[in-house]
C-alpha beads as a LAMMPS data file, in Angstrom:
LAMMPS data file: protein, C-alpha beads

178 atoms
177 bonds

1 atom types
1 bond types

-500.0 500.0 xlo xhi
-500.0 500.0 ylo yhi
-500.0 500.0 zlo zhi

Masses

1 110.0

Atoms # bond

1 1 1 -156.171 10.575 101.900
2 1 1 -152.911 12.351 102.456
3 1 1 -150.253 12.117 99.805
4 1 1 -146.758 13.392 99.296
5 1 1 -143.344 12.505 98.009
6 1 1 -140.371 10.861 99.708
7 1 1 -136.881 11.766 98.484
8 1 1 -133.758 9.909 99.531
9 1 1 -130.196 11.160 99.135
10 1 1 -130.776 13.939 96.568
11 1 1 -127.209 14.102 95.300
12 1 1 -127.174 17.500 93.636
13 1 1 -123.469 18.320 93.416
14 1 1 -120.013 16.775 93.597
15 1 1 -118.577 20.045 94.879
16 1 1 -117.382 18.618 98.196
17 1 1 -117.013 14.955 97.228
18 1 1 -115.594 14.812 93.683
19 1 1 -117.272 12.294 91.389
20 1 1 -120.115 11.588 93.828
21 1 1 -123.069 12.693 91.688
22 1 1 -123.951 11.966 88.101
23 1 1 -123.999 15.424 86.488
24 1 1 -126.100 14.077 83.588
25 1 1 -129.114 13.800 85.918
26 1 1 -128.916 17.524 86.860
27 1 1 -130.769 16.848 90.118
28 1 1 -129.986 20.383 91.353
29 1 1 -132.415 21.760 88.739
30 1 1 -134.680 18.852 87.806
31 1 1 -135.776 17.917 91.331
32 1 1 -137.138 21.404 92.158
33 1 1 -138.898 21.434 88.773
34 1 1 -140.457 18.033 89.541
35 1 1 -141.608 19.087 93.026
36 1 1 -143.100 22.336 91.692
37 1 1 -144.908 20.526 88.856
38 1 1 -146.314 17.836 91.176
39 1 1 -147.439 20.390 93.720
40 1 1 -149.079 22.569 91.086
41 1 1 -150.992 19.674 89.494
42 1 1 -152.147 17.983 92.721
43 1 1 -151.087 19.774 95.936
44 1 1 -148.779 17.733 98.141
45 1 1 -149.573 17.280 101.828
46 1 1 -145.937 16.615 102.664
47 1 1 -142.402 16.241 101.351
48 1 1 -140.050 13.846 103.158
49 1 1 -136.292 14.197 102.772
50 1 1 -134.502 11.016 103.837
51 1 1 -131.022 12.203 104.650
52 1 1 -127.818 13.199 102.949
53 1 1 -129.388 16.528 102.107
54 1 1 -127.322 17.855 99.220
55 1 1 -123.855 17.034 100.657
56 1 1 -123.554 20.702 101.517
57 1 1 -120.805 22.062 103.758
58 1 1 -121.608 25.785 103.784
59 1 1 -125.309 25.978 102.858
60 1 1 -124.873 27.403 99.354
61 1 1 -126.078 24.278 97.543
62 1 1 -129.044 23.988 99.876
63 1 1 -129.996 27.654 99.472
64 1 1 -129.749 27.372 95.692
65 1 1 -132.040 24.339 95.696
66 1 1 -134.726 25.910 97.911
67 1 1 -134.697 29.194 95.923
68 1 1 -135.837 27.207 92.890
69 1 1 -138.960 25.954 94.642
70 1 1 -142.215 27.830 94.154
71 1 1 -143.677 29.579 97.166
72 1 1 -146.432 26.942 97.234
73 1 1 -143.866 24.116 97.342
74 1 1 -141.799 25.907 99.997
75 1 1 -144.948 26.077 102.142
76 1 1 -145.554 22.316 101.936
77 1 1 -144.924 20.453 105.193
78 1 1 -141.354 19.128 105.194
79 1 1 -140.229 16.167 107.278
80 1 1 -136.551 15.326 107.210
81 1 1 -134.136 12.954 108.886
82 1 1 -130.360 13.321 108.747
83 1 1 -128.166 10.928 106.825
84 1 1 -124.572 10.108 107.677
85 1 1 -123.299 12.873 105.366
86 1 1 -125.400 15.435 107.247
87 1 1 -123.043 14.744 110.155
88 1 1 -119.746 14.001 108.379
89 1 1 -118.548 14.613 104.828
90 1 1 -116.830 11.217 104.719
91 1 1 -117.140 9.297 107.990
92 1 1 -116.681 9.807 111.731
93 1 1 -113.332 8.026 111.524
94 1 1 -112.154 10.627 108.975
95 1 1 -113.326 13.733 110.825
96 1 1 -112.781 17.012 109.002
97 1 1 -113.034 20.607 110.201
98 1 1 -116.015 21.282 107.905
99 1 1 -118.057 18.348 109.264
100 1 1 -121.345 19.787 110.489
101 1 1 -122.137 17.120 113.115
102 1 1 -125.816 17.571 112.243
103 1 1 -125.853 21.218 113.328
104 1 1 -126.280 22.634 109.812
105 1 1 -129.004 20.071 109.156
106 1 1 -130.821 21.047 112.359
107 1 1 -130.717 24.724 111.347
108 1 1 -131.854 24.246 107.726
109 1 1 -134.532 21.676 108.443
110 1 1 -136.201 22.959 111.576
111 1 1 -138.397 20.146 112.832
112 1 1 -140.882 19.752 115.631
113 1 1 -138.612 17.351 117.515
114 1 1 -138.575 15.771 120.948
115 1 1 -135.971 18.349 122.006
116 1 1 -138.532 21.092 121.409
117 1 1 -141.371 19.478 123.340
118 1 1 -141.930 19.283 127.072
119 1 1 -141.286 15.849 128.496
120 1 1 -144.256 13.579 127.997
121 1 1 -145.860 12.280 131.148
122 1 1 -145.146 8.655 131.863
123 1 1 -141.743 8.608 130.138
124 1 1 -139.537 7.619 133.047
125 1 1 -136.294 7.296 131.089
126 1 1 -136.671 10.517 129.111
127 1 1 -133.486 12.588 129.153
128 1 1 -132.665 16.124 128.134
129 1 1 -130.393 16.569 125.115
130 1 1 -127.867 18.437 127.235
131 1 1 -127.471 15.428 129.536
132 1 1 -127.503 12.661 126.975
133 1 1 -124.346 10.968 125.791
134 1 1 -123.518 11.972 122.239
135 1 1 -121.297 9.868 119.983
136 1 1 -118.956 12.777 119.152
137 1 1 -118.170 16.065 120.897
138 1 1 -120.202 18.975 119.572
139 1 1 -122.929 16.789 118.065
140 1 1 -126.491 17.631 119.110
141 1 1 -128.335 14.932 121.051
142 1 1 -130.649 12.311 119.599
143 1 1 -133.726 14.248 120.794
144 1 1 -132.779 17.037 118.343
145 1 1 -133.557 14.700 115.425
146 1 1 -136.403 12.548 116.793
147 1 1 -139.988 13.263 115.702
148 1 1 -143.280 11.538 115.055
149 1 1 -146.381 12.800 113.282
150 1 1 -149.620 11.551 111.804
151 1 1 -150.776 13.129 108.558
152 1 1 -154.133 11.790 107.476
153 1 1 -153.798 8.009 107.617
154 1 1 -149.987 7.986 107.424
155 1 1 -147.666 7.802 110.431
156 1 1 -144.117 9.150 110.355
157 1 1 -141.287 8.515 112.791
158 1 1 -137.896 10.131 112.203
159 1 1 -134.658 9.652 114.111
160 1 1 -130.889 9.864 113.789
161 1 1 -128.914 6.778 112.886
162 1 1 -125.762 8.487 114.150
163 1 1 -126.989 8.050 117.723
164 1 1 -127.350 4.752 119.561
165 1 1 -130.730 3.187 120.172
166 1 1 -130.135 3.678 123.911
167 1 1 -129.628 7.417 123.468
168 1 1 -133.212 7.704 122.254
169 1 1 -134.394 6.536 125.690
170 1 1 -138.127 5.954 125.770
171 1 1 -138.866 8.119 122.720
172 1 1 -139.783 5.137 120.531
173 1 1 -142.250 3.946 123.179
174 1 1 -143.739 7.444 123.391
175 1 1 -144.152 7.559 119.599
176 1 1 -145.894 4.167 119.573
177 1 1 -148.307 5.313 122.273
178 1 1 -149.159 8.341 120.123

Bonds

1 1 1 2
2 1 2 3
3 1 3 4
4 1 4 5
5 1 5 6
6 1 6 7
7 1 7 8
8 1 8 9
9 1 9 10
10 1 10 11
11 1 11 12
12 1 12 13
13 1 13 14
14 1 14 15
15 1 15 16
16 1 16 17
17 1 17 18
18 1 18 19
19 1 19 20
20 1 20 21
21 1 21 22
22 1 22 23
23 1 23 24
24 1 24 25
25 1 25 26
26 1 26 27
27 1 27 28
28 1 28 29
29 1 29 30
30 1 30 31
31 1 31 32
32 1 32 33
33 1 33 34
34 1 34 35
35 1 35 36
36 1 36 37
37 1 37 38
38 1 38 39
39 1 39 40
40 1 40 41
41 1 41 42
42 1 42 43
43 1 43 44
44 1 44 45
45 1 45 46
46 1 46 47
47 1 47 48
48 1 48 49
49 1 49 50
50 1 50 51
51 1 51 52
52 1 52 53
53 1 53 54
54 1 54 55
55 1 55 56
56 1 56 57
57 1 57 58
58 1 58 59
59 1 59 60
60 1 60 61
61 1 61 62
62 1 62 63
63 1 63 64
64 1 64 65
65 1 65 66
66 1 66 67
67 1 67 68
68 1 68 69
69 1 69 70
70 1 70 71
71 1 71 72
72 1 72 73
73 1 73 74
74 1 74 75
75 1 75 76
76 1 76 77
77 1 77 78
78 1 78 79
79 1 79 80
80 1 80 81
81 1 81 82
82 1 82 83
83 1 83 84
84 1 84 85
85 1 85 86
86 1 86 87
87 1 87 88
88 1 88 89
89 1 89 90
90 1 90 91
91 1 91 92
92 1 92 93
93 1 93 94
94 1 94 95
95 1 95 96
96 1 96 97
97 1 97 98
98 1 98 99
99 1 99 100
100 1 100 101
101 1 101 102
102 1 102 103
103 1 103 104
104 1 104 105
105 1 105 106
106 1 106 107
107 1 107 108
108 1 108 109
109 1 109 110
110 1 110 111
111 1 111 112
112 1 112 113
113 1 113 114
114 1 114 115
115 1 115 116
116 1 116 117
117 1 117 118
118 1 118 119
119 1 119 120
120 1 120 121
121 1 121 122
122 1 122 123
123 1 123 124
124 1 124 125
125 1 125 126
126 1 126 127
127 1 127 128
128 1 128 129
129 1 129 130
130 1 130 131
131 1 131 132
132 1 132 133
133 1 133 134
134 1 134 135
135 1 135 136
136 1 136 137
137 1 137 138
138 1 138 139
139 1 139 140
140 1 140 141
141 1 141 142
142 1 142 143
143 1 143 144
144 1 144 145
145 1 145 146
146 1 146 147
147 1 147 148
148 1 148 149
149 1 149 150
150 1 150 151
151 1 151 152
152 1 152 153
153 1 153 154
154 1 154 155
155 1 155 156
156 1 156 157
157 1 157 158
158 1 158 159
159 1 159 160
160 1 160 161
161 1 161 162
162 1 162 163
163 1 163 164
164 1 164 165
165 1 165 166
166 1 166 167
167 1 167 168
168 1 168 169
169 1 169 170
170 1 170 171
171 1 171 172
172 1 172 173
173 1 173 174
174 1 174 175
175 1 175 176
176 1 176 177
177 1 177 178
């Protein structure tokens, strides 16, 4: 069957949030080494990144991490959902000019999302991202982060927790029908 690895909140640096990460773990270097070793020994079918991707404001931490991955690991299917810190450094109530509102996440982790697909037939309440209500100005719509896939005997459904359930319209129903 299909197999892979699921990573949640890979805190690699305290650069933007002092004291956030435990430097003793050296996740910035050890995690790429682990992924490369796993993928070399028994090739992975997928890697899942469950949000808060590196707490990176400008992309430098992210680029450094991905440069350490072998070409084989970089070519492994990546599924990723945004965490709260992929939208805001601290929180929406403490908005800062460097908050990415999910835009940096969407660019780094290009996904095959509902925003990229034609509307599915039979989805009466489906809305376009440009027309959907977003929680904060400048934030991409929920469809930009919603995906579902089947890999072997494993089903995946990814979505943004920064958007309301209602903003996803009938996308959950569509995914269940798939």
